[in-house]
N, C-alpha and C positions, 0 to 999 in steps of 0.2 A: 611386589611393587605394582602400584596401580598403572594402568595403561594411560598413555598421553592422549588427551582428547583435544580440547581447544581452550584458549585463554580468553577471559572476559574482563571487562572493566565496568565501573558503575559511575554514572554522572547525573547531575541535576540539570534539566532543561527548563529554563524560565521563559515562559511565553509572554507574560505580562505580570503586573503586580499581584494579581489574584491566582494565576494558574501556573503550575509547574508540574513536572513529572520526574520521578527517579527512574532512570533507564539503565538496565543492564544490557550491554551489547558486546559484540566480539571486540577483542583488543585491537585488531587491525585487519587489513585485507589479506594478510598472509595466512590466516587460519584455514584449516581444512581438516575434516573428520567425517569419514563416511565408511565405517568398518563393515557395515552390512550392505553396502552399495545401494542404499535406498535412493540417495540423490542421483546416482548414476542412472538408475532405471527410470527416473523421472526426467532424464535429459539434462541434468545439472552437472556441468563439468567442474573440475577442480578450481579453475579460475573464477567461475561464477558462484561457487559454493558460498563464499563469505558475504556476498552482496546483501542478502536478506538481513544480516545481523549487524549492519553498520548504521550509524545515524546519518542520514542524508539530509542536506539543507532543504531540499524540496519538501520532505516530509514535515519539517518544522513549519514551512510556509503554509502547507495545507492545514495543519493543525491551527495555525493562527487565523486562517480564514474561517474555520468553524467557530472560533471564538467571536468573530466580528459579524457573522451572518446568522439570521434566525431560521431555524428549521423546526417545523412542528414535531412534537414528541411522537405522534402517531405515524410519521413518515419512516418507511423502511430504508435504511442506509446500508450500502455495501462498500467497503473499502477493498479494492482489488490490488494485487501486488503489494500487500500491506507491509511486508518486511517485519520490522519490530512492532508495527501497529501503533505508532505514536499518534497519528490522527484518530484512530479508533479509540484510544484511551482518552483523548480529550473529548471526543463525542460522548463517551461514557460518563466523564465528569459532568457534562452538560445535561445528562439524563436523556440522551437521544437513543433511538432504537437502532443500534449499530451491529453489524456483522462484519468480521474481518476475514479476509481470504488471501492466500498466497500459495505458491507451489512448493515451497521448501519444507522438507520433513521436520525441521527443527523450529519452524516459525510458531507453531502452536505452543511448544514448550516455553519459548522465550516470552510469548504473549502472556501465558499463565503466570510466569514468574514476575513479570513487570506489573501486571494488574495486582498481584499480591503485594508487591513492594509499595504500591500506591493506594492500598486499601480500597480497591475498586471491586465491584461485583464482576463475576466471570463474563467475558465477552465471547459470544458464539464465534467459533472459528470453523471455516469450511475450506477444503482444498480446492483451489481454482487455478487453472493453467490454460493459457491460450496457445494457439499454434497446433501443429500436428504432433501428436504424441501417442504412445501406446496406452491402452486402457490401464488406469492406475489402480493399484491394490491398496486397501486401507493399511496393510502391513508396511507399505512404503510411505504413504501420505501422512500417517498418524492422525488423520482427521477424516470425517465423512466428506464426500464430494459435494461441491457447490450445487445448489438447486434453488428453485423459486425465482421470483422477480422482485425488483426493488425500485423504490421511488427516486432514490438518489444513488448514483454510483460515483465514488470519488477515488482519486488516485494521484500519485506524485511520481514523477521521473520514471515513467514506464515506457517512454518512446525513445529507446536507445539503440535501435537497429533498424535498417531500412524496411525489413519485413514486419516490424512490430505494428505499424499503423493499421494495416488491413486486419491482422490477427486480433488486435485490441478492439477494433470497431466491431468485428464479428462476435467477439466475446461479450462486449457491452450489449449488443443487440440481443444476445441470447438471454441475458439476465435483467434487462431493463423493462420496467413496466411501460404500458402504452403511453403514458404522459410523464416519462422520466426526465430528470435533470442530471446532467453529467458535469462533474468538476474535474478538470485535469490541470495539475500544476506541472509545468514543463520548464526545465532550466536551459531553454534555448538550444536544444540538441539538433534542431533543424527539421524535425519530422511532424510538427504540429499541423502544417497545412495538408500533409498527407492524410492524417487521421480526420481532419475536418472534411475532406472530400469523401472519405469512406463512410463517415457517420451520416453525411447528407444522403447517401444512398438508402439509409434506414430511417430517413425522416427527421433526423436531428439537424437543427440549425444553430449556428453560433450566435448566442444571445448576448455574450459579453466577453471581452478580452481585456484583462487588467495587467498592466506591466508591474512586475514585482522587482524593481531595481532599487537596491539599497546600497548606499555608499559607505564611506568611512565612519559616519556617525553611528551606525549600528552594524550588526553582522552583515558583511558584504554578500550580496546575492544578485544574480541576474537571471530573470526568468519571467514567466507570465502565468496567469490563471485563465484558463479557457472554460467557459460555461456554455454547455449545449442544452437545448430543450426541444421537445417535440409535443 
């Protein structure tokens, strides 16, 4: 009898009349499977384990912004905390130079599967983790460690704890090009002003703040897009 792993489901996400994605995700937030303790060694507890594999509304909002804004094909884009990599796959559909990153050891597996389901070319994936942690082994990350600098760094719903703001700002500074642009979609968790102050210490200024409030006429969402530049 095969061992119990985790349950998944498959959905279609429709962004507009021309763009959609088939997404395989975890069935729900009750899933957990870490038989080799890879996630545990990376600091991911059982409660946090399924977060990467769920479809979060903010990731859909980030993907929609990519569809509405023009980025040159030669600009290097990094999605941090990508989870299922929904925004990264939309970027790939648009022919953009995208790299996805996350800390979860199963994130690259799900990204590969979903790119195949959507007939997309492979998206480079690198392990990226902010905060204090032990040196990561590729045996745990299942991907090379993040390196290089990027012209655009994009993310959605990553400011979910008080300490996140400083850690995220330091992480962005490490991988941002000298004249980088940052997109953060935040569902009003209350920490966007914290990250704004910390990014200012690295020369980033808030260039734009767009409210993303949608009512009953479409999928309900409350949040904002923050655009930083230096």
